[in-house]
N, C-alpha and C positions, 0 to 999 in steps of 0.2 A: 546508744550504748546497749539498749535491750536487744536490738537486732544483732549486734556483734556477739553478745552473749549466747543467743540462740544459734547463730552460726558455729560458735566454738563448741557448744554441746553437741551439735550435729556432726561436727567434724571428729570429735571425740569418739562418738558412737560408731561412725564409719570406720575409724582406725582400729577400734577395739574389735569390730566384726571382721576386719581384714586379717587380724592376728590369728583367728580361728579358722577363716575360710581361705582357700587357695593356698595353704601351706604346702610346699613341696618338700619332700624328704627322699634322699637317694638311699634306698634300702640295701642294695648291693652293687658291686662294681665288677667289671671284668679285670683280669690280670693287668691290662695296660692302663687301668684307671678310668676308662670310660664307663658310663653308666649302663647298668644291666637291668635293674629293677628300680622303679621310682613310684612313690605314692603321692598323689595329689589330694590332700585332705580338704573335704568340704565342711567337716566338723570332726574334730578329734574327739570331742566329748562322747559321741556315739559311733566312732569308727566308721564314719561314712567317707569313702575316698574311692578314688580310681587308681588302679594299678596299671603301669605301663612297663612291659618288659621289652628288652631290645636285644637284637643279635649283636654279636661282637663287632660287626662292621657298622653298627649304629642304627640299622633299620629296625623298624618296630616288629615285634614278635607277637605280643598279646596285649590286649586292652581289656580289662574286666573291672566291673564295679562292685564295691562292697558297702554293706550297711550293717551296722551293729556287728562288725567283724565277720559277717558272712557274706559270701558271694551273693549279690542281689542286684540284678539289672543285666546290662549288656555284656556279652563276652565275645570278642572278636580276636581270632588268631590270623597270623599272616605267614605266608611262605617266605623264604629267605630273600626272594626278589621283591617282596612287597605286595604281591597279589594276595587278595583274600583267601584264607584256607578254611576257616570255620566261623559260623555266626550262630549264636545261641542267646537265649535268655535264661536267667536264674532268679528264683524267688526263694528267699530264706535258705540259700545254700543249696537248693535243688533245681535241677534242669526243669524248665517249665515252658511249654510252647514248642515252636519249631527249631530244629537244628539243621543247618545246611553246611555241607562240606564240599570244597572245590579242588580238583586237580590243580597243579601248578600252572596249567595252560588256560584255566578259567572255566573249564566245563565242571558242571555239578557231578560229584561222585556219590554223594549220599544226601538223603533227606529223612529226617526222623522227627517224631513228635513225642513230647514228654508231658506228663501231668504229675506234679508234685514229685519229680524225680524218677517216675516210672515211665518207661517207654511204652507208647501206645501204637506206634506205627514206624515202619522201617522199609526204605527202598534204596537200593544201590544202583549205580548206573555205569555203563561203559563210557569211555572218553567220546564216543560218537553221539551220546545222549541217549542211546537205547537203554532201557532198563535191564539190569543184570538180574535182579530178584526183588520180590517184594514179599513180606510176611505178614501174617495176622498175629497180633499180639493181644493176649488176654491176661489180666492181672500182672502185667509185667513180663510174662513169659511168651516166647514164640511158640505158637501152636501149630501153624501150617505155613508152607511157602510155595511160591511159584518162581522158577528160575528160567531164565531166557538165554538163547543163543545171541550172539552179537547182531544177527540179521533180524532179531525180533520174535523168531519162532520159540515156542516153549521148549526148554531143554529137560526140566523135570518138574514134578510137583507131588506134594504129599504132606502128611502130618508130621509134627515135630513134638517130642516129649523130652523134657529134661535136657534139651539142647541136641538131642539125637533123633535121626529118623525114626519114625514109628509108624506101624500100620502099612498100608499100601503106598508104594511109590512108583510112579510111572516116569519113564525117561523116553525122550523123543530125539529123532535126528534133526539136522538143520532144516530139513524140508517139512518138519512137523509130524512125521510118521512115527508111530509108536514102535520103539526099539525093544523095551522090556518092561516087565512089571515085577517088582521086587517086594517081598514081605519082610517087615522088620518087626521086632518084639515091641 
């Protein structure tokens, strides 16, 4: 009898926990009635859930995690064909750590780093894997950049202020020969 009572208490605790964990809620639907956005709650009490967004054809579009109502954890976006598009991590609603973006064909097109929502590094790539450009970021602002031709030779380089070219900028041809030097305010 005692064993049965303990079993029933344990079963009730498990069932009570299941009521709060793993709850799935369809938040939005496409016009044809198929799911567009779904939340899978791990705890409704502190708004801890994973959000799944779907394309109209049913393929996944976005997966992102929330805690206390803020984006917190993994963020994954997908191209229409299901290939990975973006991968990032958020902490307390802010991008934190590495962000990677891919072309539809699977090649990396961007790599960025964030610290508490502030970008600290950025590099973009051609489809062939060659770097397009990389910038130096200080205090969340891009302060200089180097840009490349698709063959890997430097195309241009210089300082950046308030999102605009600043100071001396040098441009080069595809063989790496200096073409011109320009001065910006």
